[in-house]
N, C-alpha and C positions, 0 to 999 in steps of 0.2 A: 568428554567428561567420563570419569570412572563410575562404577556402580554406586558407590556411597554418595557421590555428589548428585547423581541422578535421583537417588532415593530421598536425599535431604531436600532437594528442590521440589520434588513431588509432594512431600509431606507439607512443606510450607504452602504450596499451591492449594492443597485440599483444605488447609486450615485457614485459608484466606489471608495469609501473612506474606505472600510472595511480593517482592518489590517489582518495579517495572523491569529492572535488570534481570531479576530471577526469571520472570516470564519470558523475556527476550531469549534467554539461554534455553529455556524449555522449547520455545517455538523453533529456534535454530536447530536444536537437536532433532525435533520431530520432522523438520523439513529434510534433514540429512537422511532420516530413516523412513521416508515416505514410500509407500507402495501403492499399488493400484486397487487394493481390495477395500471396499467400504466395511468398516468394522463396528460402527456404533449407530444406534438410532435413538430417537428421543420420543417420549410419550408424556401425555398429560395424566397418566395414571398416578393417583395420589399415593405417595410413599414418603416415609420419614427421611428427610434430606440427610440427617446425620448417619442413618443406616446405610444410605447410598454411598456417602463418602467413606465410611468405614469399610464397607465391602470392596469398594473400588481400590482403596489403598492396599488392602490385604492382597488383592489380585496383583497389583503392581509389585508389591514387595516379594510375593512368591515367585514372580517371573524374574525379577532382578537376582534373586538368590539361587536361581537354577544353575549358575555358573559364574566364573570370574572373567570370561572373555567380554570384550566390548559388546554392548547390546546390539549395535548396528550390524554385527557379524552373525547374529543369530537368526533363526527362522522367523517368518512373518507371524506365526502364532505366538512365539515367545515375546515379540515386541508389542503385541496387540494392546494390552491394557495401559501400559505406560504412555504409548503414543496417543491413546484416547485423551489422557489428561492434557498433554501438550498441544495436540492438534485440534481437538474438538471442544473440550471443556464441557460445562453444563449449560444447556440452552434454556433460556427463560422466555416465556410468553408473558407479557405484562398482564398481571392480574391472575395468571394461571401458571403455577410452577410446573415445569416439565423436567422430569428426572431422567437420568442417564442409566441405561442398562444394556447388557450384552445380549443382543437378539439377532446377530448376524445381519445379512443383507436384506433390504426390502426391495431388491431389484425387480422391476416390473416391465412388461412389454412396452408400456407407454414411454418408458425412459430408455428403451433399447438404443435409439439413435444417439442419445447423449454420450454413450460410451465411446463414440467415434469422434467426438468434438475435441480438438486439440487444446491442451493447456497453454496459457500464454508463455512467451519466451522473450529472450533478449533479441530485439530486432528493431531497427530504425533506419531512416533515410537521412543522410547528411547532404545538405544543399550548400555548396560553396558560394562565395560572393559573386563569382563569375557565372553562376547558374548551373554548374556541373553538379550532378547528383551521384551519390555513392550509396549503394545498398550495403549497410553495415553487416547484414547477415551473410552476404556473399563474399564480402571483402576479406582477403587474407590478413592475418595478424602482421603488424609492422606499420611502416610509414604509408599513409594514404595520400598525403598531399603536403605541399609547402605553400604558405601564403605570407608574403612580406616578412620573411624571416621567422615565421611561425611554423613549426612542424606538427602535423596532425597525425597521431598514431593510434592504431587499434591494438589493445593489449589482449593477452591470451585469456584473461578472465572477463572479457566482454565489456571493456570500458573504452571510451574515446578520450584521448589525452592530448591537450594542446600544450606545446612546449616552446618557450622562447629560445631561439638559436642565435647566439651572437647578438649583433646590434639590430634589433627588430625595428621595423618601420613604425611611424606614428599611427596610432589607432584612428580609424575612421568610423564614426557612429552610423554612417550611411551605407557602409559596406559590411553587410551582415552575413554570418553563417546561420544556418537553421538546422536543427535536429528534430525530426518528427517521428513519433511512434504511432503505429497503426493500432486498431483494436487488436487485442491479443498480443501486444508488445510492451516492452519496457526497456529503458537503457540508462546507463550512467555515463556522465561526461565530466572531465576535469578541465575547467576553463583556463584561459591563459594566465589568470592571476592566481591559480591554484585552488579556486573555489570548486567544490564538488556539487554536482546536481544529479539527482535521481529523477528520471521522467517516468510517470505512470503511463498506462495505456491511453491511446487516443489523445496524445498531448504533443506540444511542440514548444521549442524555445529558440529565440533569435538572439544573437549576441555578436559584437565585433570580434574578429579573430585576434585582435590585439587591442588592449586597453591603454597602451603607452600614449601619453600626451593628452588623454581624455580626463576631464575633471571628475567624472563619475563613471562607475561601472554599471551601465544600464542593460538589462535583458528584458525581453518581452516573452510572456508566458501565456499559452493557451492550454487549458486542462489542469493537470496536477503535477506538482514537483516538490521534492524535498531538497533543501539547500543547506550546505555547510560552507559558510562564506569565510574566505581567507581575510584576516584582519588587515585593514589599511585605512587608518583614520583620515588620511588626506583625500581618499577617493571613496566616497560612499557607494555602496552596492544597492542598486534599485531594481526591484522586480515590478514590471508594469503589466497589468492585465487590462481587460476592457472596462473595468469599473473602478480600479484602485491602483495605488502604488504602495509598495512596501520598501522602506528605506532602512538600511542597516550598515553597520561598520564591520561587524564580524560576529556571526551567530548561527544557530541552528533553528530552522523553522520549516513549516510545511504550508504550501498554498494550494487550496482546492478551488479552481475557478473554471469548472466545466460549464459550457454554455447551456447544457440541459439540466443543470441544477439550479434550484431557486436561490440558494445562498452561496456567496463566496466566503470561504473560511480560511483564515490565516492563523496558524497555531504555532506558538513560540515554545521551544524546548530549552533554549539557552541564549543568554544575552539580552538584547533589547531591540525592538523594532518600532518604527513609526508607520502606521497604516493610514493612508489619506485617500479621500474621495477624488477620483478622476485625476490623481496626481497633484491635487491642489493642497499641498501640505501647509501653505501659508494663509489659507482662507479661514482665519480665526473668527471672522464675523459670522460664519455658518456653524450652527450647532453641530457638534460632533463631526466637523469636517476632517479631523484626524484624531487618532488615539495612539497612545504609546503602550505597548504590551510589556508585561513582565513574564518571566518563565512560568509556564503552566496556564497561561491565559490564551483565549481564542477571540479574534475579532471576527464578527459575523456581519456581513453586508448583504442586504436585499435591495429594496427600492428606497428605503428610508435612511436614517443616520446609522453610523457604525455602532454596533453594540459589542460589549466585552463580556464574555462568559468564562467561567472556569472550564478548562479543557480536559478531556480524556486524551492525554497525549499518546497513550498506547494505541488508542483507536485511530488517531489522526495519522500515525506513521506505520500502522499495521501492514499496509500494502508494500511499503518499502522494506519491511522486515520479513515479507514472505507469507503473510496470512491475511485473511479477512477477520475483522472484528466488528460485529453488529451490536450496537448498544441502544436498545429501545428504538429500533429502526423500522421504518415502514417497509412493506413488501416492495413497493414501487422503487424505493431507494436501493434496496438490496438487488433488485433485478437490473437496475441501471449499472451497478458495479459488475455484476456477472456478465452483462452484455458487453461491456468494454473489455473485460479481461479474457473472456472466452470467445470474443468476436461472434456473437450470436444475435439474432433478432428476437425480440420479446414482444408478444402480442397478448392481449387480455381478452378473455371470453367471459362476459358477465361483469358484475361489479367487483372492483378491486377490494381485497380484504383491508379492513381498517385496523387490524391487529398489528401490534408492534413486536418485533423479535429481537433477541439478543443471543450472542454466542460467538465462538471463534472456530476457524478451521483453516488449514493450510491452503494457500492459493495454488499449490501444486497437486491438489487432489482433483480428480475428474469432476466435471460439473454435475454428473449424475449423483455423486456422493452428497453434494450440497443440496440438490433438489430432493433427494430421498430424506434427508434430515428435516427439511422444511415440511415435506409431506407428512412425516411421522407425527407432527403436531395435530393432524386432522383438521387444520384450518385452511389448507390450500392444497390443490392438486395440479400436477403438471403433465403435459404431453409434449414430447419432442418429435418434430418432423424435420429431418435433415438438420439444418442449423437454425431452426426456429423453435423457440420455447413458448408453448401456449400455456398461459396461466389461467386456471379455472377456479 
């Protein structure tokens, strides 16, 4: 984006008029221009929010107007305030507004070890139907394997692509491939039918290497994934988790089904999906045995019937777009996300804070930056020992 586009999007953001697409552009730009220096903190100091917005935009505008070259080519100091808008936004504590100001780093000795914790990256293990395992981080780009006429390739941009070569054999729902991401990992795969899947950290997906001859395209998910399903009305695409099935023909949706989360959430961005209990989509005699979602809706499943809520779709797919978005979220929920992405252990000392937090920040920032911003609310304190985060 050129300077005028950047300035226009920043102005819309600060005015609260930015669309989901606008915000996505801002976050993508900020990820491109990320650096390792924490540049913002948050405080509960009472201050007029409009004054904060006005001052913030003046700083952004002044930085943009310092030259005509692309912003990502300038110095860290020049990028500082615009990146604040795209990567950090304004953090809110429910019931207590927390305003953004430029106060440099809050780096402390307690967080010294956090600076050495690696940021998550594209890494996964591919397990073929014959049991052979391939570490996708170590594998060179190009063809990795052939299975029944299906070529499995690793691309230069970190994707795994299944391609049908010639007359492929008939699919076998019992001969499955599996892709697993560890804590601190993520990966993208293009399935044999052309469907795209983004896997979040500590997740796995099982699927036939070939869907030919199968009545349905069924995959098994543990953890979280975002799907863009190739349209095929004759062969429904089904995502099976331990508690539910999601049936689609062609659509975009996100499924969060981590075993350590109380709720299983299915968020629809485009198209239509049927979410059913335990795969029993025909059990109409059971109240809410299945629901059909419309775009912008989220199916929430705990131990009872499926509920439908209006979704914050930006929050649901923030991880896939490269950032965290916390929306009135508990500290324990935030720490679970940090634990999975940064591959750290989280322990609690004393009672867990019942405050709820909101805000956004790039997933490609160091975990110390996230902890510093949470600490600056004065509601929680952290100490990092090796790869252990102690919440106090």
